[in-house]
C-alpha positions as CSV (number, residue, x, y, z in Angstrom):
1,A,-57.6,-8.2,-8.0
2,A,-59.5,-6.5,-5.2
3,V,-62.8,-6.9,-7.2
4,L,-62.1,-10.5,-7.8
5,C,-61.4,-11.2,-4.2
6,T,-64.6,-9.4,-3.1
7,R,-66.7,-11.4,-5.5
8,I,-65.2,-14.7,-4.3
9,I,-65.7,-13.8,-0.6
10,F,-69.3,-12.7,-1.4
11,Q,-70.1,-15.9,-3.2
12,L,-68.5,-18.1,-0.5
13,T,-70.4,-16.1,2.2
14,F,-73.6,-16.6,0.3
15,L,-73.0,-20.3,0.1
16,L,-72.3,-20.6,3.8
17,L,-75.4,-18.6,4.8
18,D,-78.0,-20.1,2.4
19,C,-76.8,-23.7,2.5
20,P,-77.2,-24.3,-1.2
21,S,-77.7,-27.6,-2.8
22,R,-74.8,-29.7,-4.1
23,R,-75.5,-28.6,-7.7
24,E,-75.5,-25.0,-6.8
25,L,-72.2,-25.4,-4.8
26,Q,-70.5,-27.1,-7.8
27,G,-71.6,-24.4,-10.2
28,T,-70.3,-21.7,-7.9
29,L,-67.0,-23.4,-7.4
30,K,-66.5,-23.8,-11.2
31,Q,-67.3,-20.1,-11.6
32,V,-64.6,-19.2,-9.0
33,Q,-62.1,-21.4,-10.8
34,K,-62.8,-19.7,-14.1
35,L,-62.3,-16.3,-12.5
36,L,-59.0,-17.3,-10.9
37,T,-57.7,-18.8,-14.2
38,A,-58.7,-15.7,-16.2
39,H,-57.0,-13.4,-13.6
40,E,-53.8,-15.5,-13.6
41,T,-53.6,-15.5,-17.4
42,S,-54.2,-11.8,-17.6
43,Y,-51.4,-11.1,-15.0
44,C,-48.8,-13.3,-16.7
45,N,-49.5,-11.7,-20.1
46,K,-48.9,-8.2,-18.6
47,T,-45.7,-9.1,-16.6
48,I,-42.3,-10.0,-18.2
49,Y,-39.6,-11.2,-15.8
50,Q,-36.1,-10.0,-17.0
51,T,-33.2,-11.4,-15.0
52,T,-30.2,-10.8,-17.3
53,C,-28.5,-7.9,-18.9
54,P,-28.6,-7.4,-22.7
55,K,-26.1,-9.3,-24.8
56,L,-22.7,-7.6,-25.4
57,D,-20.7,-7.8,-28.7
58,A,-17.0,-8.2,-28.9
59,P,-15.1,-5.1,-30.1
60,T,-13.9,-4.9,-33.7
61,N,-10.4,-6.5,-33.8
62,G,-10.9,-8.0,-30.4
63,R,-12.6,-10.7,-28.4
64,K,-15.0,-11.0,-25.5
65,L,-14.5,-13.5,-22.6
66,G,-17.4,-14.7,-20.6
67,K,-20.9,-15.7,-21.6
68,S,-23.0,-15.2,-18.5
69,Q,-25.3,-12.1,-18.5
70,S,-26.7,-12.7,-15.0
71,V,-26.6,-10.0,-12.3
72,G,-23.2,-9.9,-10.6
73,H,-21.2,-11.5,-13.4
74,E,-18.5,-9.8,-15.5
75,V,-17.4,-10.1,-19.1
76,H,-13.9,-9.2,-20.2
77,F,-12.5,-7.8,-23.4
78,L,-9.1,-8.1,-25.1
79,C,-7.7,-7.0,-28.4
80,D,-5.9,-8.8,-31.2
81,P,-2.1,-8.4,-31.5
82,G,-1.2,-4.9,-32.8
83,Y,-4.2,-3.3,-31.1
84,E,-4.7,-1.8,-27.7
85,L,-7.9,-1.7,-25.6
86,V,-9.5,1.8,-25.2
87,G,-12.1,1.8,-22.3
88,A,-13.0,-0.7,-19.6
89,E,-11.3,-4.1,-19.7
90,S,-14.4,-5.6,-17.8
91,R,-18.1,-4.7,-17.6
92,L,-20.4,-5.9,-14.7
93,C,-24.1,-6.8,-15.0
94,Q,-25.6,-4.6,-12.3
95,E,-28.8,-5.2,-10.3
96,S,-30.5,-2.6,-12.5
97,L,-29.9,-5.1,-15.4
98,V,-27.6,-2.5,-17.1
99,W,-23.9,-3.1,-17.8
100,S,-21.4,-0.9,-16.0
101,G,-19.2,1.4,-18.0
102,Q,-19.1,1.9,-21.8
103,Q,-18.4,-0.5,-24.6
104,P,-14.6,-0.6,-25.2
105,T,-12.9,-0.4,-28.6
106,C,-9.7,-1.8,-30.0
107,R,-7.3,0.9,-31.4
108,D,-4.3,0.2,-33.7
109,I,-1.1,0.5,-31.7
110,N,1.2,3.2,-33.1
111,E,4.5,1.5,-32.8
112,C,6.1,4.8,-33.9
113,A,4.8,6.7,-30.9
114,S,7.9,6.1,-28.9
115,S,10.2,7.4,-31.7
116,P,12.2,4.1,-31.9
117,C,14.2,5.2,-35.0
118,L,17.5,6.8,-34.2
119,N,20.0,9.1,-35.9
120,G,17.4,10.8,-38.1
121,G,15.6,7.7,-39.2
122,T,12.0,7.8,-40.3
123,C,9.6,5.4,-38.5
124,V,6.9,3.5,-40.6
125,D,4.0,2.1,-38.6
126,E,3.0,-1.3,-39.8
127,A,0.6,-4.1,-38.6
128,S,1.9,-5.2,-35.2
129,Q,5.4,-3.8,-35.9
130,F,7.4,-0.9,-37.3
131,S,10.2,-0.4,-39.7
132,C,12.8,2.4,-39.9
133,V,13.9,4.1,-43.1
134,C,17.4,5.1,-42.1
135,A,19.3,8.3,-43.1
136,K,22.4,8.0,-45.3
137,G,25.3,6.4,-43.4
138,W,23.1,4.5,-40.8
139,A,21.6,1.1,-40.7
140,G,20.1,-1.5,-38.4
141,V,16.6,-2.2,-37.0
142,T,16.5,1.2,-35.3
143,C,19.2,2.9,-37.4
144,Q,21.6,2.4,-34.5
145,T,24.8,1.5,-36.3
146,A,26.9,3.4,-38.8
147,T,27.6,2.1,-42.2
148,H,30.7,2.6,-44.5
149,A,30.2,6.3,-44.9
150,A,29.6,7.1,-41.2
151,A,32.0,4.5,-39.8
152,A,35.0,5.5,-42.0
153,T,36.4,7.8,-39.3
154,T,36.1,5.1,-36.6
155,L,37.9,2.3,-38.4
156,P,41.1,0.9,-36.7
157,A,44.2,2.7,-37.6
158,A,46.2,1.2,-40.4
159,T,49.1,-1.1,-39.4
160,N,52.5,0.6,-39.6
161,G,54.2,-1.0,-42.5
162,P,53.1,-4.1,-44.4
163,F,53.0,-7.6,-42.9
164,V,56.1,-9.6,-43.8
165,R,56.4,-13.4,-44.1
166,P,59.1,-15.6,-45.6
167,P,58.2,-17.2,-49.0
168,R,58.0,-20.9,-49.8
169,C,60.7,-21.5,-52.4
170,T,61.7,-24.5,-54.5
171,I,64.6,-24.9,-57.0
172,T,63.6,-26.7,-60.2
173,Q,66.3,-27.2,-62.9
174,G,68.4,-24.4,-61.4
175,T,65.5,-21.9,-61.2
176,T,64.1,-20.7,-57.9
177,H,60.3,-20.5,-57.7
178,C,58.7,-18.7,-54.6
179,T,55.1,-18.6,-53.5
180,C,53.4,-16.8,-50.6
181,E,50.6,-17.7,-48.1
182,P,47.1,-16.6,-49.0
183,G,46.8,-12.8,-48.4
184,Y,50.4,-12.1,-49.3
185,T,52.3,-11.4,-52.5
186,I,56.0,-11.4,-53.6
187,S,57.5,-8.0,-52.9
188,G,58.2,-5.9,-55.9
189,R,61.5,-4.8,-54.4
190,D,62.6,-8.2,-53.2
191,S,61.5,-11.4,-54.9
192,Y,62.4,-13.3,-51.7
193,T,59.9,-11.4,-49.4
194,C,56.2,-11.9,-49.0
195,T,54.3,-8.8,-48.0
196,G,50.7,-8.5,-46.9
197,I,48.2,-7.2,-49.6
198,S,47.1,-4.2,-47.5
199,T,44.6,-2.9,-49.9
200,E,42.9,-6.3,-50.3
201,L,42.9,-6.8,-46.5
202,D,41.3,-3.4,-46.0
203,T,38.7,-4.2,-48.6
204,V,37.9,-7.5,-46.8
205,M,37.6,-5.7,-43.5
206,M,35.5,-2.9,-44.9
207,K,33.1,-5.5,-46.4
208,A,32.9,-7.2,-43.1
209,L,32.0,-4.0,-41.3
210,I,29.4,-3.1,-43.9
211,L,27.8,-6.5,-43.6
212,F,27.8,-6.2,-39.8
213,H,26.3,-2.7,-39.7
214,N,23.7,-3.5,-42.3
215,G,22.5,-6.4,-40.1
216,Q,22.3,-8.9,-42.8
217,A,21.6,-12.5,-41.9
218,G,24.9,-13.6,-43.6
219,R,27.0,-10.9,-42.1
220,L,30.7,-11.7,-41.7
221,C,31.0,-10.8,-38.0
222,Q,28.2,-10.5,-35.5
223,H,30.0,-7.9,-33.4
224,A,33.4,-6.6,-34.6
225,C,35.9,-7.5,-37.3
226,V,39.7,-7.2,-36.7
227,N,42.1,-6.9,-39.6
228,T,44.9,-9.5,-39.3
229,A,47.9,-10.6,-41.4
230,G,46.4,-12.2,-44.5
231,G,42.8,-12.1,-43.3
232,Y,40.5,-11.1,-40.5
233,R,39.0,-12.4,-37.3
234,C,35.8,-11.7,-35.4
235,T,35.7,-10.5,-31.8
236,C,33.0,-10.3,-29.2
237,P,32.5,-7.9,-26.2
238,A,33.2,-8.9,-22.6
239,G,30.8,-11.6,-21.3
240,Y,30.6,-13.3,-24.7
241,D,32.6,-16.1,-26.5
242,V,33.1,-16.4,-30.2
243,T,30.9,-19.2,-31.6
244,R,32.4,-22.3,-33.3
245,D,32.0,-20.8,-36.8
246,G,34.3,-17.9,-35.6
247,R,31.7,-15.3,-36.6
248,G,29.0,-15.1,-34.0
249,C,28.9,-14.3,-30.3
250,K,27.5,-16.5,-27.5
251,D,26.8,-15.3,-24.0
252,I,28.9,-16.8,-21.2
253,D,26.7,-18.2,-18.4
254,E,28.6,-16.9,-15.4
255,C,26.0,-18.5,-13.1
256,A,26.5,-22.0,-14.5
257,T,30.3,-21.7,-14.8
258,R,30.6,-20.1,-11.3
259,L,32.3,-17.1,-12.8
260,N,30.4,-14.8,-10.4
261,N,30.8,-13.4,-6.9
262,C,27.3,-13.9,-5.6
263,T,27.1,-14.8,-1.9
264,K,25.2,-17.9,-0.5
265,D,22.2,-15.8,0.4
266,Q,21.9,-14.4,-3.1
267,T,20.7,-15.9,-6.4
268,C,22.8,-15.6,-9.5
269,I,20.8,-14.4,-12.5
270,N,22.6,-14.8,-15.8
271,T,22.2,-11.8,-18.2
272,N,23.3,-11.2,-21.8
273,G,27.0,-10.3,-21.3
274,G,27.1,-10.5,-17.5
275,F,25.2,-11.5,-14.4
276,Q,23.2,-10.1,-11.5
277,C,23.2,-11.1,-7.8
278,V,19.7,-10.8,-6.3
279,R,18.3,-11.4,-2.9
280,V,14.5,-11.2,-2.4
281,E,13.3,-9.3,0.6
282,C,9.7,-9.6,1.6
283,P,7.8,-6.3,1.5
284,K,6.9,-4.4,4.6
285,I,3.2,-3.4,4.3
286,P,1.0,-1.8,7.0
287,N,-1.5,-4.2,8.6
288,A,0.1,-7.3,7.3
289,T,3.3,-9.4,7.6
290,Y,5.0,-11.7,5.1
291,I,7.2,-14.7,5.3
292,K,9.5,-16.1,2.5
293,T,8.2,-19.5,1.4
294,S,10.8,-19.9,-1.3
295,P,13.8,-17.9,-2.7
296,M,11.5,-16.1,-5.1
297,R,8.1,-16.0,-3.2
298,C,6.7,-14.3,-0.1
299,E,3.3,-15.1,1.4
300,R,1.1,-13.2,3.8
301,N,0.7,-14.6,7.4
302,P,-2.9,-15.3,8.4
303,C,-5.0,-12.3,9.2
304,P,-7.1,-11.9,12.4
305,M,-10.8,-12.4,11.8
306,D,-11.7,-8.8,12.5
307,N,-8.9,-7.2,10.6
308,K,-10.4,-6.2,7.2
309,A,-7.4,-4.0,6.3
310,C,-5.1,-7.1,6.5
311,S,-7.4,-9.1,4.3
312,Q,-7.2,-6.5,1.6
313,T,-3.4,-6.6,1.3
314,P,-1.8,-9.0,-1.3
315,N,-1.9,-12.7,-0.5
316,S,1.6,-13.2,-2.0
317,F,4.4,-11.6,-4.0
318,S,6.3,-13.6,-6.6
319,Y,9.6,-12.4,-8.2
320,H,10.9,-13.3,-11.7
321,Y,13.9,-12.1,-13.7
322,L,14.3,-12.0,-17.4
323,S,17.3,-11.3,-19.6
324,L,16.6,-9.4,-22.9
325,V,18.6,-8.2,-25.8
326,S,18.5,-4.5,-26.9
327,N,15.7,-3.3,-29.3
328,L,13.7,-6.5,-29.0
329,S,10.9,-6.3,-31.6
330,A,7.4,-5.6,-30.3
331,P,4.6,-6.4,-29.6
332,R,5.4,-9.7,-28.0
333,V,4.4,-11.7,-24.9
334,M,7.0,-11.4,-22.1
335,F,5.4,-13.2,-19.2
336,R,2.1,-15.0,-18.3
337,V,0.3,-15.1,-15.0
338,S,-2.4,-17.8,-14.5
339,A,-4.8,-19.0,-11.8
340,L,-5.1,-22.7,-11.3
341,R,-8.9,-22.5,-10.9
342,Q,-11.7,-20.0,-10.8
343,V,-12.3,-18.6,-7.4
344,G,-15.3,-16.3,-7.1
345,D,-17.1,-15.0,-10.2
346,T,-14.4,-12.5,-11.5
347,L,-10.7,-12.7,-12.2
348,R,-8.9,-9.4,-13.0
349,F,-5.4,-8.7,-14.3
350,S,-3.8,-5.3,-14.3
351,L,-0.5,-3.5,-14.6
352,L,0.6,-1.5,-11.6
353,G,2.9,1.5,-11.8
354,G,3.0,4.8,-13.5
355,R,3.4,6.1,-17.0
356,P,7.1,5.2,-17.5
357,I,6.5,1.5,-17.3
358,R,3.3,1.8,-19.4
359,R,5.4,3.2,-22.2
360,Y,6.9,-0.2,-22.8
361,F,4.4,-2.7,-21.3
362,T,0.7,-3.5,-21.0
363,V,-1.3,-6.4,-19.6
364,Q,-3.8,-8.3,-21.7
365,R,-6.0,-11.3,-21.0
366,S,-5.2,-14.4,-23.1
367,D,-8.0,-16.6,-21.7
368,R,-10.4,-16.7,-18.8
369,L,-7.7,-17.7,-16.2
370,T,-4.6,-16.1,-17.8
371,G,-3.2,-12.6,-18.1
372,Q,0.0,-11.8,-20.1
373,L,2.6,-9.0,-19.8
374,M,3.1,-7.6,-23.3
375,L,6.1,-5.6,-24.6
376,V,4.5,-2.9,-26.8
377,S,7.7,-0.8,-27.6
378,P,11.3,-1.8,-28.1
379,V,13.7,-1.0,-25.3
380,Q,17.2,0.4,-26.0
381,G,19.7,-1.1,-23.7
382,P,21.5,-1.1,-21.4
383,A,18.5,-0.8,-19.0
384,T,16.7,-2.4,-16.1
385,L,12.9,-2.4,-16.0
386,E,10.5,-3.6,-13.4
387,A,6.8,-4.4,-14.1
388,E,4.2,-5.5,-11.5
389,V,1.2,-7.6,-12.6
390,E,-1.7,-7.8,-10.2
391,M,-4.2,-10.7,-10.3
392,M,-7.4,-10.2,-8.2
393,E,-10.2,-12.6,-7.4
394,L,-13.6,-11.1,-6.7
395,E,-17.1,-12.3,-5.7
396,R,-19.9,-9.8,-6.5
397,R,-17.2,-7.0,-6.5
398,E,-15.9,-8.1,-3.1
399,Q,-12.2,-8.9,-3.0
400,L,-11.3,-12.5,-2.2
401,G,-7.6,-12.4,-3.0
402,R,-4.8,-10.4,-4.5
403,Y,-1.5,-11.8,-6.0
404,I,1.4,-9.6,-7.1
405,T,4.0,-10.8,-9.7
406,K,7.1,-8.6,-10.0
407,V,9.0,-9.1,-13.2
408,T,12.5,-7.5,-13.5
409,M,14.0,-7.3,-17.0
410,F,17.8,-6.8,-17.6
411,V,18.2,-5.4,-21.1
412,S,21.7,-5.8,-22.7
413,Q,23.3,-3.0,-24.7
414,Y,23.7,-5.4,-27.7
415,D,21.0,-6.9,-29.9
416,F,22.5,-10.4,-29.6
């Protein structure tokens, strides 16, 4: 380039000093134009402008969200049901045109890692679920209930003496004929007395218990079977009513029926078999103050312009409550958090808290604007679990907003 500029200056100086003719001037200008064109072509061929990062592939058994490969943009990764992400959930295209972090992978979730099978049962890891091979005398999804052999010692004590009912007798041509209600027979000692068929009743009750403990869809009683005169009846635990068919159990909504003692400043949350009275208190965080904008939401008061510490605190806290049955199968989606629109160039979702909560839950992205709280392992009730999902908006890695969603789950001691 320096030689070219020197030649051009020399030729132009020559032209100015010697006052060439018009033909000479035109020839010199054409030569200068050719030199400039040749130099431009040579420079463009040697220089390649790269303004994007290399293309990234989705992990096996997973997906990639985001198509932009420009500097400052992120792509996000999530796994198919039954798999968990190993590595970074997001990668950023840096100014060096190299992606941050390492390429993540999707690993099969070991549903047996939490040892869900009880009472000596063997766990079998399957695609997106698990199954239990129960030891003798135990049955149920997690081998939690005793069958005939194990429950024999816990059956209700036999009734003292047989049930007695009067017979229905008619006299035909001087002969008396007596019959009994279903479940009864004429006494061998007294042809005018109906006694309960105890062995038959016990058999009915035993079958009902076995059906219940084995967890069959057509089980006789969902909760407990009680031996009665000439038959049986199904009962439910406190907080439940027997369904119309007399076999199932239906939760009583204490909040809707006002069978609760919650005060006016509390919110009644119906749970399986009971209720909870909750009152949301806005968090107290250094450098920021919060005000309750609804019974289940607190928002941050405006921050001073020069207070960066305040602007880094969460913009809002939302509170939600769920009622779950015991040993709910996993994996499954429990709750979703979404942004109404994209603010900034990046939206991140994460699960706050330590190892105990991560034993049961994880957060995955379902689309560009939505994150979902996933149950990854069954929870044995009764229990109360709290999970916090954070949604963060960023622009070139600078935080624009943080939003915390607190999900409290009340787990019943029963699987219905």
